[in-house]
N, CA, C and O of each residue as an XYZ file, in Angstrom:
520
protein
N     -45.711     -9.846    -30.127
C     -44.397    -10.154    -30.651
C     -43.339     -9.312    -29.957
O     -43.592     -8.175    -29.559
N     -42.180     -9.873    -29.822
C     -41.054     -9.149    -29.232
C     -40.616     -8.053    -30.203
O     -40.462     -8.297    -31.400
N     -40.421     -6.863    -29.683
C     -40.013     -5.720    -30.500
C     -38.554     -5.357    -30.314
O     -37.992     -4.598    -31.104
N     -37.937     -5.898    -29.270
C     -36.539     -5.570    -29.002
C     -36.266     -5.681    -27.522
O     -37.121     -6.119    -26.752
N     -35.086     -5.289    -27.133
C     -34.684     -5.298    -25.737
C     -35.299     -4.101    -25.028
O     -35.207     -2.977    -25.522
N     -35.925     -4.325    -23.881
C     -36.513     -3.237    -23.105
C     -35.473     -2.642    -22.161
O     -35.139     -1.462    -22.270
N     -34.956     -3.457    -21.227
C     -33.977     -2.959    -20.263
C     -33.231     -4.115    -19.619
O     -33.639     -5.272    -19.726
N     -32.142     -3.791    -18.954
C     -31.352     -4.742    -18.181
C     -31.397     -4.297    -16.730
O     -31.258     -3.107    -16.447
N     -31.588     -5.223    -15.809
C     -31.626     -4.899    -14.379
C     -30.549     -5.697    -13.652
O     -30.398     -6.901    -13.860
N     -29.803     -4.999    -12.796
C     -28.763     -5.618    -11.983
C     -29.043     -5.314    -10.517
O     -29.263     -4.160    -10.149
N     -29.036     -6.341     -9.690
C     -29.209     -6.179     -8.242
C     -27.816     -5.968     -7.650
O     -26.909     -6.772     -7.864
N     -27.663     -4.873     -6.900
C     -26.351     -4.509     -6.361
C     -26.475     -4.123     -4.896
O     -27.519     -3.643     -4.454
N     -25.411     -4.335     -4.160
C     -25.387     -4.000     -2.736
C     -25.296     -2.490     -2.517
O     -25.913     -1.967     -1.589
N     -24.532     -1.775     -3.364
C     -24.239     -0.360     -3.162
C     -24.538      0.411     -4.450
O     -23.787      0.318     -5.421
N     -25.627      1.167     -4.454
C     -26.027      1.905     -5.653
C     -24.980      2.928     -6.072
O     -24.715      3.079     -7.264
N     -24.382      3.633     -5.117
C     -23.380      4.649     -5.452
C     -22.157      4.034     -6.122
O     -21.646      4.567     -7.107
N     -21.698      2.923     -5.589
C     -20.518      2.253     -6.146
C     -20.796      1.772     -7.561
O     -19.956      1.936     -8.446
N     -21.977      1.175     -7.788
C     -22.314      0.713     -9.133
C     -22.504      1.890    -10.081
O     -22.160      1.800    -11.260
N     -23.045      2.989     -9.577
C     -23.180      4.168    -10.435
C     -21.807      4.657    -10.903
O     -21.650      5.031    -12.065
N     -20.813      4.657    -10.010
C     -19.456      5.057    -10.411
C     -18.936      4.146    -11.521
O     -18.321      4.619    -12.477
N     -19.179      2.852    -11.399
C     -18.756      1.917    -12.441
C     -19.461      2.239    -13.759
O     -18.809      2.357    -14.796
N     -20.774      2.381    -13.725
C     -21.527      2.617    -14.954
C     -21.119      3.920    -15.632
O     -20.974      3.969    -16.853
N     -20.934      4.976    -14.840
C     -20.584      6.273    -15.443
C     -19.123      6.304    -15.903
O     -18.811      6.955    -16.900
N     -18.231      5.617    -15.197
C     -16.809      5.622    -15.571
C     -16.520      4.728    -16.773
O     -15.894      5.164    -17.739
N     -16.972      3.490    -16.714
C     -16.632      2.520    -17.755
C     -17.544      2.660    -18.971
O     -17.065      2.610    -20.104
N     -18.828      2.831    -18.760
C     -19.795      2.828    -19.857
C     -20.268      4.216    -20.277
O     -21.062      4.344    -21.209
N     -19.781      5.265    -19.591
C     -20.246      6.642    -19.861
C     -21.768      6.729    -19.752
O     -22.413      7.445    -20.518
N     -22.331      5.997    -18.801
C     -23.783      5.976    -18.588
C     -24.248      7.331    -18.063
O     -23.500      8.069    -17.422
N     -25.491      7.623    -18.354
C     -26.125      8.853    -17.885
C     -27.319      8.478    -17.018
O     -28.238      7.803    -17.481
N     -27.306      8.920    -15.750
C     -28.439      8.623    -14.866
C     -29.635      9.463    -15.305
O     -29.513     10.660    -15.564
N     -30.801      8.802    -15.383
C     -32.015      9.506    -15.799
C     -33.126      9.444    -14.755
O     -34.154     10.107    -14.896
N     -32.915      8.640    -13.701
C     -33.953      8.514    -12.670
C     -33.348      7.916    -11.413
O     -32.446      7.081    -11.473
N     -33.864      8.363    -10.268
C     -33.511      7.773     -8.978
C     -34.758      7.766     -8.114
O     -35.442      8.783     -7.997
N     -35.058      6.626     -7.508
C     -36.258      6.514     -6.675
C     -36.072      7.155     -5.307
O     -37.050      7.398     -4.601
N     -34.819      7.434     -4.923
C     -34.580      7.944     -3.583
C     -34.920      6.869     -2.567
O     -34.615      5.695     -2.779
N     -35.550      7.258     -1.466
C     -35.915      6.282     -0.436
C     -37.183      5.509     -0.776
O     -37.519      4.532     -0.107
N     -37.885      5.947     -1.815
C     -39.105      5.249     -2.220
C     -38.740      3.934     -2.908
O     -37.678      3.813     -3.519
N     -39.605      2.984     -2.802
C     -39.406      1.692     -3.464
C     -40.648      1.390     -4.288
O     -41.576      0.730     -3.821
N     -40.650      1.885     -5.525
C     -41.794      1.644     -6.399
C     -41.780      0.241     -6.969
O     -42.809     -0.271     -7.409
N     -40.636     -0.366     -6.959
C     -40.487     -1.740     -7.408
C     -40.163     -2.578     -6.171
O     -40.890     -2.505     -5.180
N     -39.112     -3.356     -6.204
C     -38.746     -4.192     -5.063
C     -37.899     -3.451     -4.039
O     -37.935     -3.772     -2.851
N     -37.131     -2.453     -4.497
C     -36.237     -1.718     -3.609
C     -35.834     -0.412     -4.276
O     -36.311     -0.099     -5.366
N     -34.960      0.354     -3.629
C     -34.443      1.581     -4.234
C     -33.822      1.241     -5.576
O     -33.227      0.178     -5.753
N     -33.974      2.168     -6.527
C     -33.450      1.887     -7.858
C     -33.018      3.163     -8.556
O     -33.442      4.265     -8.208
N     -32.160      2.981     -9.553
C     -31.713      4.072    -10.416
C     -31.737      3.573    -11.852
O     -31.433      2.412    -12.126
N     -32.102      4.468    -12.766
C     -32.138      4.141    -14.189
C     -31.023      4.911    -14.890
O     -30.723      6.053    -14.540
N     -30.419      4.271    -15.878
C     -29.345      4.869    -16.668
C     -29.580      4.596    -18.140
O     -30.303      3.669    -18.506
N     -28.973      5.400    -18.967
C     -28.905      5.127    -20.396
C     -27.450      4.909    -20.763
O     -26.577      5.715    -20.441
N     -27.210      3.796    -21.448
C     -25.910      3.498    -22.037
C     -26.171      3.328    -23.527
O     -26.703      2.306    -23.959
N     -25.795      4.331    -24.305
C     -26.058      4.289    -25.756
C     -27.518      3.934    -26.029
O     -27.798      3.079    -26.869
N     -28.428      4.565    -25.346
C     -29.872      4.377    -25.483
C     -30.377      3.026    -24.981
O     -31.534      2.679    -25.215
N     -29.529      2.256    -24.295
C     -29.969      1.024    -23.635
C     -30.316      1.381    -22.195
O     -29.497      1.948    -21.472
N     -31.529      1.045    -21.788
C     -32.017      1.335    -20.449
C     -31.460      0.290    -19.491
O     -31.733     -0.902    -19.627
N     -30.675      0.756    -18.518
C     -30.064     -0.114    -17.520
C     -30.569      0.312    -16.147
O     -30.547      1.493    -15.801
N     -31.021     -0.665    -15.375
C     -31.559     -0.424    -14.036
C     -30.627     -1.067    -13.019
O     -30.152     -2.186    -13.215
N     -30.370     -0.347    -11.926
C     -29.708     -0.971    -10.788
C     -30.652     -0.867     -9.604
O     -31.256      0.179     -9.365
N     -30.771     -1.955     -8.871
C     -31.653     -2.015     -7.707
C     -30.851     -2.497     -6.514
O     -29.979     -3.357     -6.640
N     -31.154     -1.940     -5.365
C     -30.464     -2.317     -4.143
C     -30.928     -3.694     -3.678
O     -32.125     -3.979     -3.635
N     -29.959     -4.544     -3.331
C     -30.297     -5.880     -2.847
C     -29.065     -6.716     -2.629
O     -27.942     -6.217     -2.700
N     -29.272     -7.992     -2.363
C     -28.174     -8.918     -2.123
C     -27.480     -9.263     -3.436
O     -28.144     -9.525     -4.439
N     -26.147     -9.266     -3.436
C     -25.406     -9.569     -4.664
C     -25.532    -11.039     -5.049
O     -25.994    -11.866     -4.263
N     -25.115    -11.345     -6.267
C     -25.060    -12.736     -6.706
C     -24.121    -13.508     -5.798
O     -23.090    -12.972     -5.391
N     -24.447    -14.751     -5.467
C     -23.611    -15.518     -4.534
C     -22.283    -15.974     -5.128
O     -21.341    -16.244     -4.384
N     -22.191    -16.065     -6.453
C     -20.952    -16.538     -7.070
C     -20.829    -15.977     -8.480
O     -21.768    -15.408     -9.035
N     -19.659    -16.157     -9.026
C     -19.380    -15.685    -10.384
C     -19.585    -16.815    -11.384
O     -19.259    -17.971    -11.115
N     -20.128    -16.460    -12.534
C     -20.286    -17.415    -13.629
C     -19.855    -16.736    -14.922
O     -19.419    -15.585    -14.916
N     -19.979    -17.451    -16.017
C     -19.674    -16.875    -17.337
C     -20.895    -16.181    -17.944
O     -20.775    -15.573    -19.008
N     -22.064    -16.252    -17.304
C     -23.215    -15.483    -17.788
C     -22.796    -14.022    -17.821
O     -22.267    -13.509    -16.836
N     -23.026    -13.346    -18.940
C     -22.566    -11.965    -19.027
C     -23.361    -11.156    -20.043
O     -24.124    -11.684    -20.852
N     -23.144     -9.859    -19.958
C     -23.681     -8.899    -20.919
C     -22.489     -8.284    -21.633
O     -21.530     -7.857    -20.991
N     -22.545     -8.238    -22.949
C     -21.446     -7.687    -23.743
C     -21.887     -6.388    -24.412
O     -22.970     -6.301    -24.992
N     -21.027     -5.392    -24.316
C     -21.247     -4.111    -24.966
C     -20.191     -3.920    -26.046
O     -19.036     -4.306    -25.864
N     -20.580     -3.330    -27.162
C     -19.690     -3.064    -28.285
C     -18.868     -1.822    -27.990
O     -19.405     -0.804    -27.552
N     -17.564     -1.906    -28.229
C     -16.685     -0.741    -28.155
C     -15.854     -0.671    -29.432
O     -15.688     -1.670    -30.132
N     -15.338      0.505    -29.725
C     -14.437      0.670    -30.870
C     -13.066      0.119    -30.510
O     -12.638      0.200    -29.359
N     -12.394     -0.430    -31.483
C     -11.037     -0.941    -31.271
C     -10.139      0.158    -30.697
O      -9.283     -0.116    -29.856
N     -10.331      1.387    -31.146
C      -9.499      2.505    -30.679
C      -9.738      2.845    -29.210
O      -8.911      3.522    -28.599
N     -10.854      2.389    -28.625
C     -11.168      2.662    -27.221
C     -10.765      1.527    -26.280
O     -10.977      1.624    -25.072
N     -10.191      0.463    -26.818
C      -9.873     -0.723    -26.012
C      -8.982     -0.378    -24.817
O      -9.332     -0.707    -23.683
N      -7.859      0.265    -25.040
C      -6.920      0.578    -23.955
C      -7.522      1.562    -22.959
O      -7.295      1.425    -21.757
N      -8.281      2.543    -23.423
C      -8.939      3.499    -22.532
C      -9.921      2.779    -21.611
O      -9.957      3.049    -20.410
N     -10.704      1.877    -22.160
C     -11.656      1.111    -21.341
C     -10.933      0.244    -20.328
O     -11.347      0.157    -19.172
N      -9.863     -0.392    -20.753
C      -9.093     -1.231    -19.844
C      -8.535     -0.396    -18.685
O      -8.545     -0.846    -17.539
N      -8.057      0.796    -18.973
C      -7.532      1.672    -17.922
C      -8.636      2.099    -16.958
O      -8.403      2.158    -15.751
N      -9.821      2.397    -17.460
C     -10.940      2.772    -16.589
C     -11.306      1.632    -15.643
O     -11.591      1.860    -14.467
N     -11.296      0.425    -16.155
C     -11.605     -0.758    -15.334
C     -10.535     -0.936    -14.258
O     -10.850     -1.175    -13.093
N      -9.286     -0.819    -14.656
C      -8.178     -0.927    -13.688
C      -8.275      0.153    -12.616
O      -8.034     -0.124    -11.441
N      -8.626      1.387    -13.003
C      -8.664      2.499    -12.050
C      -9.735      2.301    -10.977
O      -9.633      2.873     -9.892
N     -10.761      1.497    -11.269
C     -11.805      1.205    -10.285
C     -11.461     -0.010     -9.418
O     -12.206     -0.357     -8.502
N     -10.337     -0.644     -9.712
C      -9.928     -1.811     -8.933
C     -10.764     -3.044     -9.205
O     -10.866     -3.927     -8.354
N     -11.363     -3.114    -10.383
C     -12.219     -4.249    -10.726
C     -11.385     -5.443    -11.164
O     -10.302     -5.281    -11.727
N     -11.894     -6.645    -10.901
C     -11.252     -7.862    -11.364
C     -11.573     -8.050    -12.839
O     -12.736     -8.028    -13.242
N     -10.527     -8.237    -13.638
C     -10.769     -8.517    -15.052
C      -9.977     -9.737    -15.465
O      -8.929    -10.051    -14.900
N     -10.508    -10.415    -16.465
C      -9.895    -11.636    -16.971
C      -9.027    -11.305    -18.170
O      -9.313    -10.378    -18.927
N      -7.975    -12.069    -18.328
C      -7.230    -11.971    -19.573
C      -8.150    -12.480    -20.685
O      -8.931    -13.407    -20.465
N      -8.065    -11.887    -21.864
C      -8.968    -12.322    -22.944
C      -8.768    -13.793    -23.293
O      -7.654    -14.315    -23.238
N      -9.856    -14.442    -23.650
C      -9.749    -15.838    -24.072
C      -9.146    -15.877    -25.470
O      -9.241    -14.895    -26.205
N      -8.527    -16.995    -25.851
C      -7.984    -17.094    -27.211
C      -9.104    -16.925    -28.227
O     -10.193    -17.476    -28.068
N      -8.828    -16.174    -29.247
C      -9.820    -15.913    -30.288
C      -9.211    -16.164    -31.660
O      -7.993    -16.140    -31.839
N     -10.089    -16.402    -32.613
C      -9.675    -16.493    -34.000
C      -9.362    -15.073    -34.461
O     -10.128    -14.147    -34.196
N      -8.238    -14.903    -35.149
C      -7.861    -13.573    -35.612
C      -8.970    -12.971    -36.469
O      -9.526    -13.633    -37.345
N      -9.278    -11.712    -36.201
C     -10.276    -10.998    -36.985
C     -11.661    -10.956    -36.369
O     -12.550    -10.309    -36.924
N     -11.883    -11.631    -35.225
C     -13.219    -11.602    -34.622
C     -13.335    -10.569    -33.517
O     -14.359    -10.520    -32.835
N     -12.325     -9.746    -33.320
C     -12.385     -8.688    -32.319
C     -11.714     -9.087    -31.020
O     -11.383    -10.252    -30.798
N     -11.520     -8.083    -30.163
C     -10.915     -8.308    -28.848
C     -11.960     -8.036    -27.779
O     -12.919     -7.297    -27.999
N     -11.755     -8.654    -26.604
C     -12.704     -8.503    -25.509
C     -11.993     -8.221    -24.197
O     -10.887     -8.701    -23.950
N     -12.652     -7.438    -23.369
C     -12.267     -7.250    -21.981
C     -13.418     -7.813    -21.155
O     -14.553     -7.355    -21.289
N     -13.146     -8.789    -20.313
C     -14.142     -9.349    -19.404
C     -13.823     -8.852    -18.002
O     -12.676     -8.937    -17.564
N     -14.817     -8.336    -17.294
C     -14.581     -7.899    -15.919
C     -15.823     -8.098    -15.071
O     -16.952     -8.023    -15.556
N     -15.583     -8.354    -13.786
C     -16.670     -8.500    -12.819
C     -16.881     -7.183    -12.090
O     -15.923     -6.474    -11.781
N     -18.130     -6.863    -11.820
C     -18.423     -5.716    -10.970
C     -18.264     -6.141     -9.516
O     -17.749     -7.223     -9.233
N     -18.698     -5.306     -8.613
C     -18.533     -5.562     -7.184
C     -19.519     -6.599     -6.645
O     -19.395     -7.036     -5.501
N     -20.501     -6.997     -7.468
C     -21.568     -7.903     -7.042
C     -21.628     -9.178     -7.877
O     -22.674     -9.824     -7.959
N     -20.510     -9.538     -8.494
C     -20.332    -10.787     -9.246
C     -20.979    -10.820    -10.625
O     -21.057    -11.894    -11.222
N     -21.449     -9.685    -11.160
C     -21.936     -9.651    -12.537
C     -20.722     -9.590    -13.465
O     -19.761     -8.871    -13.193
N     -20.771    -10.341    -14.549
C     -19.691    -10.328    -15.534
C     -20.122     -9.489    -16.730
O     -21.214     -9.664    -17.271
N     -19.242     -8.574    -17.131
C     -19.458     -7.733    -18.302
C     -18.342     -7.999    -19.304
O     -17.233     -8.393    -18.941
N     -18.663     -7.775    -20.559
C     -17.671     -7.875    -21.627
C     -17.740     -6.604    -22.452
O     -18.824     -6.109    -22.758
N     -16.580     -6.080    -22.811
C     -16.475     -4.996    -23.784
C     -15.804     -5.621    -25.003
O     -14.681     -6.116    -24.908
N     -16.487     -5.599    -26.147
C     -16.033     -6.349    -27.323
C     -15.903     -5.417    -28.514
O     -16.773     -4.583    -28.766
N     -14.800     -5.569    -29.245
C     -14.555     -4.695    -30.394
C     -15.129     -5.236    -31.699
O     -15.196     -4.505    -32.688
N     -15.537     -6.484    -31.723
C     -16.005     -7.096    -32.967
C     -17.509     -6.995    -33.158
O     -18.238     -6.472    -32.315
N     -17.942     -7.514    -34.293
C     -19.365     -7.553    -34.634
C     -19.776     -8.992    -34.935
O     -18.929     -9.861    -35.142
N     -21.071     -9.229    -34.955
C     -21.589    -10.553    -35.290
C     -21.144    -10.973    -36.688
O     -20.715    -12.111    -36.878
N     -21.237    -10.084    -37.662
C     -20.865    -10.455    -39.037
C     -19.385    -10.807    -39.125
O     -19.018    -11.732    -39.851
N     -18.518    -10.084    -38.396
C     -17.095    -10.431    -38.393
C     -16.872    -11.815    -37.791
O     -16.078    -12.608    -38.295
N     -17.584    -12.084    -36.713
C     -17.420    -13.377    -36.039
C     -17.896    -14.523    -36.928
O     -17.237    -15.560    -37.007
N     -19.013    -14.347    -37.584
C     -19.528    -15.401    -38.452
C     -18.629    -15.638    -39.648
O     -18.493    -16.775    -40.100
N     -18.011    -14.584    -40.174
C     -17.059    -14.744    -41.285
C     -15.847    -15.561    -40.857
O     -15.281    -16.285    -41.675
N     -15.432    -15.462    -39.585
C     -14.252    -16.169    -39.092
C     -14.595    -17.624    -38.889
O     -13.740    -18.407    -38.475
């Protein structure tokens, strides 16, 4: 039986650049680096974001952008700070989509390799109530 989420893996062209994004925007903490060794498919680094295991591996980026994304919960009070961190890295971000009042606010942004991330202030229960 499934016990929960194990980890998320993102294939990126530049490990250092993605590490700057993860540590700046998500306050990620690096916990492992393979160095020049490739125990999996390629060089990799492991991070923790609020106890979520995130892996970045060196490789070819996604060929195009889609709406497939990973959303992380943020506090409403951190919305502007997160937006400023994203802007300071020169990342492309979308204006928020129209939402029903009370379901939270979102920041959608693409990393350097076409992955879409969302920072969302709401919860599932708030959204279902709306």
